[in-house]
TORMI-902055 format. One record per residue: residue in three letters; x, y, z of N, C-alpha, C in turn. Coordinates in steps of 0.1 Angstrom, whole numbers, padded with zeros to 4 digits, always signed. Example, Ala and Ser with C-alpha at 12.3 -4.5 7.8 and 13.67 -1.06 7.14 Angstrom:
2
Ala+0132-0057+0078+0123-0045+0078+0132-0033+0078;Ser+0128-0022+0071+0137-0011+0071+0129+0000+0079;
//
This chain:
141
Unk-0508+0168-0104-0500+0174-0096-0489+0187-0101;Unk-0490+0203-0098-0486+0212-0099-0471+0216-0082;Unk-0464+0218-0081-0459+0226-0081-0462+0233-0064;Unk-0470+0236-0068-0483+0241-0048-0485+0233-0042;Unk-0489+0218-0048-0490+0207-0042-0478+0199-0037;Unk-0468+0201-0043-0458+0192-0037-0450+0188-0048;Unk-0457+0187-0055-0453+0175-0070-0447+0183-0081;Unk-0445+0175-0092-0441+0179-0101-0446+0178-0110;Unk-0447+0186-0121-0459+0192-0134-0447+0183-0142;Unk-0437+0176-0147-0433+0172-0159-0421+0176-0160;Unk-0413+0169-0169-0403+0172-0173-0394+0192-0176;Unk-0409+0196-0175-0410+0213-0179-0406+0220-0167;Unk-0401+0229-0167-0394+0240-0156-0413+0249-0160;Unk-0410+0248-0140-0417+0259-0138-0414+0272-0136;Unk-0404+0276-0135-0395+0286-0137-0395+0295-0155;Unk-0397+0290-0163-0402+0296-0174-0411+0286-0185;Unk-0421+0293-0198-0425+0292-0202-0423+0277-0208;Unk-0427+0273-0217-0425+0260-0229-0419+0265-0240;Unk-0421+0276-0249-0411+0280-0255-0402+0285-0252;Unk-0398+0292-0240-0379+0293-0233-0376+0282-0232;Unk-0384+0273-0225-0375+0256-0224-0375+0254-0233;Unk-0381+0247-0244-0374+0244-0255-0361+0255-0264;Unk-0360+0263-0261-0346+0271-0271-0339+0272-0256;Unk-0339+0265-0246-0323+0263-0236-0325+0252-0245;Unk-0336+0241-0243-0327+0222-0246-0324+0230-0260;Unk-0323+0233-0266-0322+0239-0280-0307+0235-0279;Unk-0304+0251-0274-0291+0254-0271-0278+0244-0264;Unk-0282+0230-0252-0275+0223-0248-0273+0212-0259;Unk-0286+0216-0267-0287+0200-0275-0272+0193-0277;Unk-0265+0199-0286-0251+0198-0296-0243+0192-0281;Unk-0245+0201-0272-0232+0193-0260-0238+0180-0255;Unk-0249+0182-0253-0258+0166-0248-0255+0156-0258;Unk-0256+0154-0269-0253+0150-0275-0241+0143-0280;Unk-0227+0153-0281-0218+0151-0283-0210+0146-0269;Unk-0213+0146-0256-0208+0146-0243-0197+0154-0243;Unk-0197+0165-0251-0188+0174-0253-0188+0188-0259;Unk-0178+0199-0255-0182+0216-0257-0182+0207-0275;Unk-0197+0220-0281-0194+0219-0297-0185+0230-0301;Unk-0180+0242-0289-0174+0254-0297-0180+0259-0303;Unk-0191+0254-0312-0198+0264-0320-0206+0272-0312;Unk-0200+0281-0300-0207+0292-0290-0199+0293-0281;Unk-0186+0305-0290-0173+0310-0282-0180+0310-0263;Unk-0191+0315-0264-0197+0325-0248-0194+0312-0235;Unk-0196+0303-0244-0198+0285-0234-0184+0280-0229;Unk-0171+0286-0238-0165+0275-0235-0155+0281-0222;Unk-0151+0274-0214-0139+0278-0206-0131+0289-0207;Unk-0129+0296-0196-0123+0309-0198-0104+0303-0196;Unk-0099+0307-0209-0082+0304-0201-0079+0316-0188;Unk-0066+0305-0183-0065+0308-0166-0057+0319-0178;Unk-0062+0331-0162-0048+0339-0166-0037+0339-0164;Unk-0036+0353-0169-0017+0351-0166-0013+0354-0157;Unk-0018+0358-0144-0013+0362-0132-0017+0352-0126;Unk-0021+0332-0127-0031+0328-0122-0018+0317-0126;Unk-0021+0299-0119-0010+0291-0120-0021+0283-0129;Unk-0015+0276-0139-0024+0272-0146-0031+0253-0136;Unk-0041+0255-0146-0050+0241-0136-0041+0223-0146;Unk-0038+0221-0130-0034+0207-0140-0040+0199-0126;Unk-0040+0180-0125-0041+0176-0119-0027+0169-0107;Unk-0021+0176-0117-0001+0175-0103+0000+0185-0109;Unk-0004+0197-0101+0009+0211-0105+0021+0203-0103;Unk+0027+0210-0115+0042+0209-0112+0046+0199-0103;Unk+0044+0185-0103+0045+0173-0094+0048+0171-0083;Unk+0039+0179-0075+0036+0187-0060+0021+0186-0058;Unk+0016+0168-0054+0009+0167-0045-0001+0171-0039;Unk-0011+0179-0036-0021+0186-0022-0024+0175-0016;Unk-0015+0179-0010-0020+0169+0009-0008+0162+0009;Unk+0001+0161-0002+0011+0149+0001+0006+0136-0003;Unk+0019+0135+0001+0015+0117-0008+0015+0105+0008;Unk+0013+0095+0009+0007+0087+0015+0022+0077+0018;Unk+0022+0071+0033+0036+0070+0041+0031+0050+0027;Unk+0044+0052+0022+0049+0035+0012+0045+0034-0001;Unk+0041+0055-0003+0036+0052-0012+0046+0064-0022;Unk+0048+0064-0038+0057+0078-0039+0049+0085-0050;Unk+0052+0095-0054+0039+0106-0068+0038+0103-0074;Unk+0042+0088-0081+0039+0083-0096+0026+0071-0095;Unk+0025+0067-0080+0024+0058-0075+0002+0062-0077;Unk+0000+0072-0071-0006+0084-0067-0010+0084-0080;Unk-0006+0090-0083-0011+0099-0099-0014+0085-0105;Unk-0012+0073-0104-0016+0062-0116-0028+0057-0109;Unk-0030+0052-0098-0043+0053-0085-0054+0058-0090;Unk-0053+0075-0086-0062+0083-0093-0067+0084-0113;Unk-0053+0080-0116-0062+0075-0130-0070+0066-0134;Unk-0065+0054-0127-0071+0040-0129-0086+0044-0121;Unk-0090+0049-0115-0098+0052-0105-0110+0059-0110;Unk-0105+0074-0120-0112+0077-0128-0122+0073-0136;Unk-0116+0060-0144-0126+0059-0154-0131+0043-0151;Unk-0127+0034-0139-0137+0028-0130-0150+0031-0118;Unk-0161+0029-0119-0170+0035-0112-0174+0022-0100;Unk-0174+0026-0089-0175+0012-0078-0187+0001-0087;Unk-0194+0005-0093-0203-0005-0099-0195-0017-0106;Unk-0182-0010-0115-0179-0018-0116-0170-0033-0112;Unk-0170-0032-0096-0163-0038-0094-0175-0048-0084;Unk-0174-0062-0076-0160-0073-0085-0159-0075-0100;Unk-0150-0077-0106-0150-0075-0116-0137-0087-0117;Unk-0134-0092-0130-0121-0098-0138-0113-0090-0142;Unk-0097-0093-0148-0090-0079-0156-0100-0075-0169;Unk-0105-0091-0180-0107-0080-0185-0121-0076-0191;Unk-0131-0081-0179-0143-0071-0175-0141-0055-0172;Unk-0127-0054-0162-0121-0040-0160-0117-0031-0170;Unk-0111-0042-0182-0103-0037-0195-0122-0029-0199;Unk-0134-0038-0206-0141-0034-0213-0148-0026-0202;Unk-0153-0022-0197-0159-0016-0181-0149+0002-0185;Unk-0132+0001-0187-0130+0013-0189-0138+0019-0206;Unk-0134+0011-0211-0133+0015-0219-0155+0022-0226;Unk-0159+0011-0218-0171+0017-0219-0169+0036-0217;Unk-0161+0035-0205-0165+0046-0199-0157+0058-0207;Unk-0150+0052-0218-0142+0058-0229-0130+0067-0222;Unk-0118+0057-0214-0114+0060-0208-0097+0055-0218;Unk-0088+0062-0219-0077+0066-0233-0073+0051-0231;Unk-0066+0046-0246-0055+0038-0246-0049+0028-0234;Unk-0043+0040-0234-0032+0042-0222-0038+0034-0210;Unk-0052+0037-0206-0054+0033-0186-0054+0017-0192;Unk-0067+0014-0210-0070+0000-0212-0065-0011-0213;Unk-0047-0006-0219-0036-0010-0218-0029-0021-0205;Unk-0029-0006-0197-0023-0010-0182-0036-0017-0177;Unk-0049-0022-0172-0056-0026-0174-0057-0048-0175;Unk-0054-0047-0189-0050-0053-0197-0040-0065-0190;Unk-0028-0057-0188-0019-0064-0179-0021-0072-0163;Unk-0037-0069-0160-0041-0073-0146-0040-0091-0149;Unk-0034-0100-0139-0033-0114-0144-0044-0117-0144;Unk-0052-0133-0155-0061-0138-0156-0067-0146-0145;Unk-0081-0145-0148-0082-0157-0137-0087-0147-0120;Unk-0081-0134-0121-0086-0135-0107-0094-0122-0107;Unk-0101-0116-0090-0115-0109-0098-0112-0101-0084;Unk-0108-0088-0087-0104-0079-0081-0123-0066-0075;Unk-0117-0067-0062-0128-0061-0053-0128-0049-0055;Unk-0120-0040-0055-0123-0025-0062-0108-0025-0061;Unk-0107-0009-0064-0093-0002-0072-0082-0007-0062;Unk-0081-0006-0054-0066-0005-0047-0061-0023-0045;Unk-0069-0028-0047-0069-0048-0058-0061-0045-0070;Unk-0064-0033-0081-0059-0035-0088-0046-0028-0088;Unk-0046-0020-0082-0035-0012-0084-0024-0023-0075;Unk-0030-0029-0067-0015-0038-0060-0011-0048-0071;Unk-0025-0052-0080-0018-0064-0090-0009-0058-0102;Unk-0011-0050-0099-0002-0038-0111+0010-0038-0104;Unk+0016-0039-0096+0028-0036-0089+0027-0022-0084;Unk+0019-0016-0083+0021-0001-0080+0023+0000-0060;Unk+0031+0010-0056+0031+0007-0037+0017+0013-0035;Unk+0013+0011-0029+0001+0010-0023+0007+0016-0005;Unk-0002+0024+0005-0002+0035+0016-0003+0020+0026;Unk+0011+0020+0038+0016+0013+0046+0006+0018+0063;
//
């Protein structure tokens, strides 16, 4: 099939020639294999924040955008967000040890895996809210 009859021509781009496609693929190959920036080419790095701009942070100066849900405190919101960051919907339903393993598979920091290891044994968790409640964090009312 070709681009003109609505199909795909394969994994190659139809905007470039094969030689240019290979060059572009080679440029990003290190980042794709390492799953992080390789820092070998400075022009690919994210530019730092300007002097007159605020720092980018998940929780800048302790103020959460949109506020804190009723019944929760800021620390609980940040903890829930951090746990949810490392667990996918596909990881549920699961037991505590399965969630620890899933977090490690997603390359979560040791702190997250240690927090998940506190989950009670023998209990199946359906969603992140169940996990947060089992860890003793307050949830929205």
